[in-house]
PDB file of N, CA, C and O in Angstrom:
ATOM      1  N   MET A   1      96.012 101.820 102.832  1.00  0.00           N
ATOM      2  CA  MET A   1      96.185 101.994 104.177  1.00  0.00           C
ATOM      3  C   MET A   1      96.945 103.074 104.255  1.00  0.00           C
ATOM      4  O   MET A   1      97.956 103.536 103.726  1.00  0.00           O
ATOM      5  N   SER A   2      95.856 103.450 105.391  1.00  0.00           N
ATOM      6  CA  SER A   2      96.657 104.526 106.066  1.00  0.00           C
ATOM      7  C   SER A   2      97.521 104.951 106.937  1.00  0.00           C
ATOM      8  O   SER A   2      97.330 104.472 108.054  1.00  0.00           O
ATOM      9  N   VAL A   3      98.655 105.876 106.832  1.00  0.00           N
ATOM     10  CA  VAL A   3      99.374 105.873 108.450  1.00  0.00           C
ATOM     11  C   VAL A   3      99.598 105.753 109.194  1.00  0.00           C
ATOM     12  O   VAL A   3     100.707 105.801 109.724  1.00  0.00           O
ATOM     13  N   PHE A   4      98.021 105.407 109.803  1.00  0.00           N
ATOM     14  CA  PHE A   4      97.962 105.815 111.532  1.00  0.00           C
ATOM     15  C   PHE A   4      97.371 104.297 111.115  1.00  0.00           C
ATOM     16  O   PHE A   4      97.906 103.643 112.010  1.00  0.00           O
ATOM     17  N   LYS A   5      96.575 103.278 110.289  1.00  0.00           N
ATOM     18  CA  LYS A   5      96.493 102.315 110.343  1.00  0.00           C
ATOM     19  C   LYS A   5      97.590 101.449 110.588  1.00  0.00           C
ATOM     20  O   LYS A   5      97.446 100.532 111.396  1.00  0.00           O
ATOM     21  N   LYS A   6      99.069 101.682 109.775  1.00  0.00           N
ATOM     22  CA  LYS A   6     100.217 101.591 109.576  1.00  0.00           C
ATOM     23  C   LYS A   6     100.680 101.672 111.234  1.00  0.00           C
ATOM     24  O   LYS A   6     100.634 100.684 111.967  1.00  0.00           O
ATOM     25  N   ILE A   7     100.812 102.065 111.365  1.00  0.00           N
ATOM     26  CA  ILE A   7     101.762 102.557 113.111  1.00  0.00           C
ATOM     27  C   ILE A   7     100.778 101.730 114.186  1.00  0.00           C
ATOM     28  O   ILE A   7     101.285 101.448 115.271  1.00  0.00           O
ATOM     29  N   LEU A   8      99.069 101.237 113.870  1.00  0.00           N
ATOM     30  CA  LEU A   8      98.513 100.203 114.871  1.00  0.00           C
ATOM     31  C   LEU A   8      99.064  98.922 114.181  1.00  0.00           C
ATOM     32  O   LEU A   8      99.225  97.905 114.856  1.00  0.00           O
ATOM     33  N   LEU A   9      99.309  98.941 113.069  1.00  0.00           N
ATOM     34  CA  LEU A   9      99.436  97.814 112.695  1.00  0.00           C
ATOM     35  C   LEU A   9     100.677  97.214 113.545  1.00  0.00           C
ATOM     36  O   LEU A   9     100.296  96.337 114.320  1.00  0.00           O
ATOM     37  N   LEU A  10     101.735  97.409 113.579  1.00  0.00           N
ATOM     38  CA  LEU A  10     103.069  97.576 113.252  1.00  0.00           C
ATOM     39  C   LEU A  10     102.963  98.087 115.087  1.00  0.00           C
ATOM     40  O   LEU A  10     103.485  97.103 115.612  1.00  0.00           O
ATOM     41  N   LEU A  11     102.706  98.740 115.876  1.00  0.00           N
ATOM     42  CA  LEU A  11     102.103  98.453 117.117  1.00  0.00           C
ATOM     43  C   LEU A  11     101.981  96.754 117.831  1.00  0.00           C
ATOM     44  O   LEU A  11     102.736  96.167 118.606  1.00  0.00           O
ATOM     45  N   ALA A  12     100.783  96.359 117.221  1.00  0.00           N
ATOM     46  CA  ALA A  12     100.644  95.150 117.505  1.00  0.00           C
ATOM     47  C   ALA A  12     101.251  94.283 116.842  1.00  0.00           C
ATOM     48  O   ALA A  12     100.631  93.220 116.814  1.00  0.00           O
ATOM     49  N   ILE A  13     102.357  94.277 116.203  1.00  0.00           N
ATOM     50  CA  ILE A  13     103.310  93.663 115.865  1.00  0.00           C
ATOM     51  C   ILE A  13     104.077  92.985 116.666  1.00  0.00           C
ATOM     52  O   ILE A  13     104.340  91.816 116.948  1.00  0.00           O
ATOM     53  N   ILE A  14     104.433  94.302 117.021  1.00  0.00           N
ATOM     54  CA  ILE A  14     105.728  94.729 118.165  1.00  0.00           C
ATOM     55  C   ILE A  14     104.582  93.898 119.551  1.00  0.00           C
ATOM     56  O   ILE A  14     104.886  92.784 119.979  1.00  0.00           O
ATOM     57  N   GLY A  15     104.123  94.172 119.744  1.00  0.00           N
ATOM     58  CA  GLY A  15     103.390  93.356 120.898  1.00  0.00           C
ATOM     59  C   GLY A  15     103.133  92.134 120.727  1.00  0.00           C
ATOM     60  O   GLY A  15     103.101  91.573 121.822  1.00  0.00           O
ATOM     61  N   GLY A  16     102.829  91.092 119.454  1.00  0.00           N
ATOM     62  CA  GLY A  16     102.686  90.234 119.447  1.00  0.00           C
ATOM     63  C   GLY A  16     104.475  88.971 119.164  1.00  0.00           C
ATOM     64  O   GLY A  16     104.851  87.799 119.167  1.00  0.00           O
ATOM     65  N   ILE A  17     104.773  89.880 119.040  1.00  0.00           N
ATOM     66  CA  ILE A  17     106.202  89.403 118.750  1.00  0.00           C
ATOM     67  C   ILE A  17     106.913  89.472 120.316  1.00  0.00           C
ATOM     68  O   ILE A  17     107.846  88.736 120.639  1.00  0.00           O
ATOM     69  N   ASN A  18     106.362  90.384 121.125  1.00  0.00           N
ATOM     70  CA  ASN A  18     106.806  90.540 122.312  1.00  0.00           C
ATOM     71  C   ASN A  18     106.285  89.420 123.088  1.00  0.00           C
ATOM     72  O   ASN A  18     107.052  88.695 123.722  1.00  0.00           O
ATOM     73  N   TRP A  19     104.738  89.199 123.069  1.00  0.00           N
ATOM     74  CA  TRP A  19     103.988  88.208 123.593  1.00  0.00           C
ATOM     75  C   TRP A  19     104.697  86.816 123.658  1.00  0.00           C
ATOM     76  O   TRP A  19     104.903  86.151 124.673  1.00  0.00           O
ATOM     77  N   GLY A  20     105.125  86.421 121.992  1.00  0.00           N
ATOM     78  CA  GLY A  20     106.007  85.441 121.502  1.00  0.00           C
ATOM     79  C   GLY A  20     107.184  84.547 122.551  1.00  0.00           C
ATOM     80  O   GLY A  20     107.212  83.441 123.090  1.00  0.00           O
ATOM     81  N   ILE A  21     108.334  86.074 122.437  1.00  0.00           N
ATOM     82  CA  ILE A  21     109.520  86.218 123.258  1.00  0.00           C
ATOM     83  C   ILE A  21     108.842  85.494 124.486  1.00  0.00           C
ATOM     84  O   ILE A  21     109.321  84.397 124.775  1.00  0.00           O
ATOM     85  N   TYR A  22     107.726  85.990 125.295  1.00  0.00           N
ATOM     86  CA  TYR A  22     107.705  85.890 126.701  1.00  0.00           C
ATOM     87  C   TYR A  22     107.148  84.745 127.033  1.00  0.00           C
ATOM     88  O   TYR A  22     107.220  84.305 128.181  1.00  0.00           O
ATOM     89  N   GLY A  23     106.252  83.865 125.630  1.00  0.00           N
ATOM     90  CA  GLY A  23     105.907  82.613 125.793  1.00  0.00           C
ATOM     91  C   GLY A  23     107.163  81.613 126.036  1.00  0.00           C
ATOM     92  O   GLY A  23     107.477  80.874 126.969  1.00  0.00           O
ATOM     93  N   ILE A  24     107.670  81.885 124.926  1.00  0.00           N
ATOM     94  CA  ILE A  24     108.643  81.076 124.630  1.00  0.00           C
ATOM     95  C   ILE A  24     109.792  81.073 125.563  1.00  0.00           C
ATOM     96  O   ILE A  24     109.949  80.059 126.243  1.00  0.00           O
ATOM     97  N   TRP A  25     110.677  82.133 125.704  1.00  0.00           N
ATOM     98  CA  TRP A  25     111.131  82.096 126.693  1.00  0.00           C
ATOM     99  C   TRP A  25     111.218  82.504 128.599  1.00  0.00           C
ATOM    100  O   TRP A  25     111.978  82.228 129.527  1.00  0.00           O
ATOM    101  N   GLY A  26     110.166  83.162 128.441  1.00  0.00           N
ATOM    102  CA  GLY A  26     109.672  83.979 129.437  1.00  0.00           C
ATOM    103  C   GLY A  26     111.001  85.168 130.028  1.00  0.00           C
ATOM    104  O   GLY A  26     111.720  85.295 131.019  1.00  0.00           O
ATOM    105  N   PHE A  27     110.742  85.900 128.667  1.00  0.00           N
ATOM    106  CA  PHE A  27     111.697  86.976 128.464  1.00  0.00           C
ATOM    107  C   PHE A  27     110.739  88.558 128.121  1.00  0.00           C
ATOM    108  O   PHE A  27     110.889  88.858 126.936  1.00  0.00           O
ATOM    109  N   ASN A  28     110.220  89.140 128.557  1.00  0.00           N
ATOM    110  CA  ASN A  28     109.938  90.659 127.904  1.00  0.00           C
ATOM    111  C   ASN A  28     111.127  91.785 127.677  1.00  0.00           C
ATOM    112  O   ASN A  28     111.841  92.373 128.490  1.00  0.00           O
ATOM    113  N   ALA A  29     111.060  91.831 126.525  1.00  0.00           N
ATOM    114  CA  ALA A  29     111.710  92.083 125.187  1.00  0.00           C
ATOM    115  C   ALA A  29     111.563  93.577 125.505  1.00  0.00           C
ATOM    116  O   ALA A  29     112.450  94.431 125.515  1.00  0.00           O
ATOM    117  N   VAL A  30     110.392  93.697 125.737  1.00  0.00           N
ATOM    118  CA  VAL A  30     109.973  95.577 125.214  1.00  0.00           C
ATOM    119  C   VAL A  30     110.507  95.958 126.870  1.00  0.00           C
ATOM    120  O   VAL A  30     111.328  96.872 126.948  1.00  0.00           O
ATOM    121  N   GLY A  31     110.095  95.333 128.084  1.00  0.00           N
ATOM    122  CA  GLY A  31     110.737  96.150 129.579  1.00  0.00           C
ATOM    123  C   GLY A  31     111.781  95.832 129.785  1.00  0.00           C
ATOM    124  O   GLY A  31     112.251  95.971 130.914  1.00  0.00           O
ATOM    125  N   TRP A  32     112.298  95.444 129.046  1.00  0.00           N
ATOM    126  CA  TRP A  32     114.072  95.009 128.439  1.00  0.00           C
ATOM    127  C   TRP A  32     114.987  95.978 128.132  1.00  0.00           C
ATOM    128  O   TRP A  32     116.037  96.362 128.648  1.00  0.00           O
ATOM    129  N   LEU A  33     114.178  96.364 126.922  1.00  0.00           N
ATOM    130  CA  LEU A  33     114.994  97.406 125.839  1.00  0.00           C
ATOM    131  C   LEU A  33     114.245  98.719 126.593  1.00  0.00           C
ATOM    132  O   LEU A  33     114.540  99.703 125.915  1.00  0.00           O
ATOM    133  N   LEU A  34     113.601  99.024 127.453  1.00  0.00           N
ATOM    134  CA  LEU A  34     112.580 100.486 127.384  1.00  0.00           C
ATOM    135  C   LEU A  34     113.246 100.441 129.524  1.00  0.00           C
ATOM    136  O   LEU A  34     112.511 101.093 130.266  1.00  0.00           O
ATOM    137  N   GLY A  35     114.281  99.838 130.109  1.00  0.00           N
ATOM    138  CA  GLY A  35     114.540 100.138 131.480  1.00  0.00           C
ATOM    139  C   GLY A  35     113.137  99.383 132.630  1.00  0.00           C
ATOM    140  O   GLY A  35     112.463  99.897 133.523  1.00  0.00           O
ATOM    141  N   GLY A  36     113.170  98.107 132.103  1.00  0.00           N
ATOM    142  CA  GLY A  36     112.541  96.989 133.071  1.00  0.00           C
ATOM    143  C   GLY A  36     111.288  97.153 132.480  1.00  0.00           C
ATOM    144  O   GLY A  36     110.939  97.889 131.557  1.00  0.00           O
ATOM    145  N   SER A  37     110.595  96.258 133.233  1.00  0.00           N
ATOM    146  CA  SER A  37     109.063  96.125 132.963  1.00  0.00           C
ATOM    147  C   SER A  37     107.555  96.721 133.579  1.00  0.00           C
ATOM    148  O   SER A  37     106.398  96.450 133.257  1.00  0.00           O
ATOM    149  N   LEU A  38     108.181  97.752 134.716  1.00  0.00           N
ATOM    150  CA  LEU A  38     107.550  98.602 135.003  1.00  0.00           C
ATOM    151  C   LEU A  38     107.790  99.754 134.895  1.00  0.00           C
ATOM    152  O   LEU A  38     107.186 100.550 135.614  1.00  0.00           O
ATOM    153  N   SER A  39     108.757 100.203 133.952  1.00  0.00           N
ATOM    154  CA  SER A  39     108.801 101.616 133.779  1.00  0.00           C
ATOM    155  C   SER A  39     107.919 102.915 133.332  1.00  0.00           C
ATOM    156  O   SER A  39     107.114 102.546 132.477  1.00  0.00           O
ATOM    157  N   TRP A  40     107.829 103.905 133.532  1.00  0.00           N
ATOM    158  CA  TRP A  40     107.203 104.185 133.161  1.00  0.00           C
ATOM    159  C   TRP A  40     106.827 104.392 131.394  1.00  0.00           C
ATOM    160  O   TRP A  40     105.713 104.590 130.909  1.00  0.00           O
ATOM    161  N   LEU A  41     108.162 104.270 130.661  1.00  0.00           N
ATOM    162  CA  LEU A  41     108.349 104.290 129.367  1.00  0.00           C
ATOM    163  C   LEU A  41     107.674 102.797 129.085  1.00  0.00           C
ATOM    164  O   LEU A  41     106.586 102.559 128.559  1.00  0.00           O
ATOM    165  N   SER A  42     108.329 102.181 129.426  1.00  0.00           N
ATOM    166  CA  SER A  42     107.770 100.779 128.833  1.00  0.00           C
ATOM    167  C   SER A  42     106.159 100.595 129.459  1.00  0.00           C
ATOM    168  O   SER A  42     105.838  99.452 129.132  1.00  0.00           O
ATOM    169  N   ARG A  43     105.409 101.010 129.955  1.00  0.00           N
ATOM    170  CA  ARG A  43     104.213 100.391 130.616  1.00  0.00           C
ATOM    171  C   ARG A  43     103.505 101.630 129.583  1.00  0.00           C
ATOM    172  O   ARG A  43     102.300 101.473 129.390  1.00  0.00           O
ATOM    173  N   THR A  44     104.038 102.630 129.026  1.00  0.00           N
ATOM    174  CA  THR A  44     103.510 103.873 128.108  1.00  0.00           C
ATOM    175  C   THR A  44     103.586 102.706 127.004  1.00  0.00           C
ATOM    176  O   THR A  44     102.512 102.463 126.455  1.00  0.00           O
ATOM    177  N   VAL A  45     104.366 102.174 126.719  1.00  0.00           N
ATOM    178  CA  VAL A  45     104.493 101.726 125.155  1.00  0.00           C
ATOM    179  C   VAL A  45     103.232 100.146 125.038  1.00  0.00           C
ATOM    180  O   VAL A  45     102.571  99.753 124.077  1.00  0.00           O
ATOM    181  N   PHE A  46     103.380  99.417 126.942  1.00  0.00           N
ATOM    182  CA  PHE A  46     102.277  98.791 126.631  1.00  0.00           C
ATOM    183  C   PHE A  46     100.855  98.807 126.576  1.00  0.00           C
ATOM    184  O   PHE A  46     100.094  97.885 126.282  1.00  0.00           O
ATOM    185  N   ILE A  47     100.496 100.449 127.027  1.00  0.00           N
ATOM    186  CA  ILE A  47      99.634 100.816 126.733  1.00  0.00           C
ATOM    187  C   ILE A  47      99.428 101.259 125.677  1.00  0.00           C
ATOM    188  O   ILE A  47      98.207 101.278 125.518  1.00  0.00           O
ATOM    189  N   LEU A  48      99.964 101.663 124.783  1.00  0.00           N
ATOM    190  CA  LEU A  48     100.240 101.881 123.231  1.00  0.00           C
ATOM    191  C   LEU A  48     100.024 101.509 122.486  1.00  0.00           C
ATOM    192  O   LEU A  48      99.455 102.105 121.572  1.00  0.00           O
ATOM    193  N   VAL A  49     100.482  99.883 122.461  1.00  0.00           N
ATOM    194  CA  VAL A  49     100.031  98.310 121.859  1.00  0.00           C
ATOM    195  C   VAL A  49      98.846  97.858 122.407  1.00  0.00           C
ATOM    196  O   VAL A  49      98.385  97.054 121.598  1.00  0.00           O
ATOM    197  N   GLY A  50      97.850  97.994 123.710  1.00  0.00           N
ATOM    198  CA  GLY A  50      96.920  97.997 124.229  1.00  0.00           C
ATOM    199  C   GLY A  50      95.667  98.642 123.407  1.00  0.00           C
ATOM    200  O   GLY A  50      94.639  98.002 123.185  1.00  0.00           O
ATOM    201  N   LEU A  51      95.880 100.015 122.974  1.00  0.00           N
ATOM    202  CA  LEU A  51      95.022 100.769 122.328  1.00  0.00           C
ATOM    203  C   LEU A  51      95.035 100.285 120.547  1.00  0.00           C
ATOM    204  O   LEU A  51      94.072 100.184 119.786  1.00  0.00           O
ATOM    205  N   ALA A  52      96.225 100.097 120.327  1.00  0.00           N
ATOM    206  CA  ALA A  52      96.011 100.070 118.733  1.00  0.00           C
ATOM    207  C   ALA A  52      95.735  98.508 118.574  1.00  0.00           C
ATOM    208  O   ALA A  52      95.476  98.046 117.463  1.00  0.00           O
ATOM    209  N   SER A  53      95.785  97.866 119.486  1.00  0.00           N
ATOM    210  CA  SER A  53      94.876  96.413 118.993  1.00  0.00           C
ATOM    211  C   SER A  53      93.375  96.831 119.038  1.00  0.00           C
ATOM    212  O   SER A  53      92.707  96.765 118.006  1.00  0.00           O
ATOM    213  N   LEU A  54      92.712  97.353 120.469  1.00  0.00           N
ATOM    214  CA  LEU A  54      91.883  97.813 119.963  1.00  0.00           C
ATOM    215  C   LEU A  54      91.271  98.453 118.966  1.00  0.00           C
ATOM    216  O   LEU A  54      90.064  98.223 118.885  1.00  0.00           O
ATOM    217  N   CYS A  55      91.660  99.076 118.299  1.00  0.00           N
ATOM    218  CA  CYS A  55      91.338 100.331 117.376  1.00  0.00           C
ATOM    219  C   CYS A  55      91.581  99.365 116.076  1.00  0.00           C
ATOM    220  O   CYS A  55      90.716  99.469 115.206  1.00  0.00           O
ATOM    221  N   LEU A  56      92.441  98.616 115.875  1.00  0.00           N
ATOM    222  CA  LEU A  56      92.135  97.329 114.480  1.00  0.00           C
ATOM    223  C   LEU A  56      91.006  96.584 114.997  1.00  0.00           C
ATOM    224  O   LEU A  56      90.806  95.832 114.043  1.00  0.00           O
ATOM    225  N   ILE A  57      90.447  96.393 115.551  1.00  0.00           N
ATOM    226  CA  ILE A  57      89.594  95.333 116.442  1.00  0.00           C
ATOM    227  C   ILE A  57      88.360  95.603 114.721  1.00  0.00           C
ATOM    228  O   ILE A  57      88.033  94.677 113.979  1.00  0.00           O
ATOM    229  N   PRO A  58      88.047  96.709 114.585  1.00  0.00           N
ATOM    230  CA  PRO A  58      86.889  96.696 113.512  1.00  0.00           C
ATOM    231  C   PRO A  58      86.402  96.371 111.917  1.00  0.00           C
ATOM    232  O   PRO A  58      85.456  95.968 111.240  1.00  0.00           O
ATOM    233  N   SER A  59      88.701  97.185 111.816  1.00  0.00           N
ATOM    234  CA  SER A  59      89.394  96.557 110.725  1.00  0.00           C
ATOM    235  C   SER A  59      89.041  94.740 109.966  1.00  0.00           C
ATOM    236  O   SER A  59      89.042  94.279 108.825  1.00  0.00           O
ATOM    237  N   LEU A  60      88.732  94.084 111.597  1.00  0.00           N
ATOM    238  CA  LEU A  60      88.455  92.633 110.669  1.00  0.00           C
ATOM    239  C   LEU A  60      87.363  92.750 110.159  1.00  0.00           C
ATOM    240  O   LEU A  60      87.848  92.777 109.028  1.00  0.00           O
ATOM    241  N   CYS A  61      86.593  92.820 110.023  1.00  0.00           N
ATOM    242  CA  CYS A  61      84.607  93.103 109.086  1.00  0.00           C
ATOM    243  C   CYS A  61      84.423  93.971 108.302  1.00  0.00           C
ATOM    244  O   CYS A  61      83.382  94.447 107.849  1.00  0.00           O
ATOM    245  N   MET A  62      86.224  94.352 108.004  1.00  0.00           N
ATOM    246  CA  MET A  62      86.159  95.343 106.887  1.00  0.00           C
ATOM    247  C   MET A  62      86.581  95.166 105.462  1.00  0.00           C
ATOM    248  O   MET A  62      87.750  94.863 105.223  1.00  0.00           O
ATOM    249  N   GLY A  63      85.833  95.310 104.633  1.00  0.00           N
ATOM    250  CA  GLY A  63      86.953  94.148 103.558  1.00  0.00           C
ATOM    251  C   GLY A  63      85.548  93.633 103.222  1.00  0.00           C
ATOM    252  O   GLY A  63      84.465  93.987 103.686  1.00  0.00           O
ATOM    253  N   ASP A  64      85.985  92.238 101.830  1.00  0.00           N
ATOM    254  CA  ASP A  64      85.287  91.398 101.579  1.00  0.00           C
ATOM    255  C   ASP A  64      85.341  90.514 102.078  1.00  0.00           C
ATOM    256  O   ASP A  64      84.607  89.659 101.582  1.00  0.00           O
ATOM    257  N   SER A  65      86.202  90.028 103.390  1.00  0.00           N
ATOM    258  CA  SER A  65      86.071  88.644 104.656  1.00  0.00           C
ATOM    259  C   SER A  65      84.497  88.626 105.321  1.00  0.00           C
ATOM    260  O   SER A  65      84.087  87.595 105.853  1.00  0.00           O
ATOM    261  N   CYS A  66      83.491  90.083 105.232  1.00  0.00           N
ATOM    262  CA  CYS A  66      82.820  89.809 106.534  1.00  0.00           C
ATOM    263  C   CYS A  66      81.917  90.286 105.677  1.00  0.00           C
ATOM    264  O   CYS A  66      81.092  91.066 106.153  1.00  0.00           O
ATOM    265  N   LYS A  67      81.829  89.956 104.219  1.00  0.00           N
ATOM    266  CA  LYS A  67      80.624  90.304 103.483  1.00  0.00           C
ATOM    267  C   LYS A  67      79.423  89.065 102.290  1.00  0.00           C
ATOM    268  O   LYS A  67      78.384  89.131 101.633  1.00  0.00           O
ATOM    269  N   GLY A  68      80.672  87.910 102.725  1.00  0.00           N
ATOM    270  CA  GLY A  68      79.831  86.321 102.384  1.00  0.00           C
ATOM    271  C   GLY A  68      80.331  86.137 101.043  1.00  0.00           C
ATOM    272  O   GLY A  68      79.795  85.270 100.353  1.00  0.00           O
ATOM    273  N   LYS A  69      81.240  86.794 100.592  1.00  0.00           N
ATOM    274  CA  LYS A  69      81.575  86.432  99.576  1.00  0.00           C
ATOM    275  C   LYS A  69      82.236  85.360  98.917  1.00  0.00           C
ATOM    276  O   LYS A  69      83.439  85.532  99.114  1.00  0.00           O
ATOM    277  N   GLU A  70      82.073  84.461  98.315  1.00  0.00           N
ATOM    278  CA  GLU A  70      83.194  83.474  98.134  1.00  0.00           C
ATOM    279  C   GLU A  70      84.510  84.011  97.110  1.00  0.00           C
ATOM    280  O   GLU A  70      84.583  84.997  96.377  1.00  0.00           O
ATOM    281  N   GLY A  71      85.614  82.780  97.437  1.00  0.00           N
ATOM    282  CA  GLY A  71      86.668  83.088  96.032  1.00  0.00           C
ATOM    283  C   GLY A  71      87.554  83.085  96.736  1.00  0.00           C
ATOM    284  O   GLY A  71      88.691  83.268  96.299  1.00  0.00           O
TER     285      GLY A  71
END
């Protein structure tokens, strides 16, 4: 796995954890860590997480999982 894809995956994981925390406790951890949910830094992180998730979509059908192989 390339370094770029590892960074994308890390950002997507951060976003997923933040959504889980928000869903369970109603607390925006990324916004809190970076100075509020509307600060420029937290908005930048949210944008990067969203872009990382979009960039990972094509990798869902790469490899054996979409070729119809059994096993």
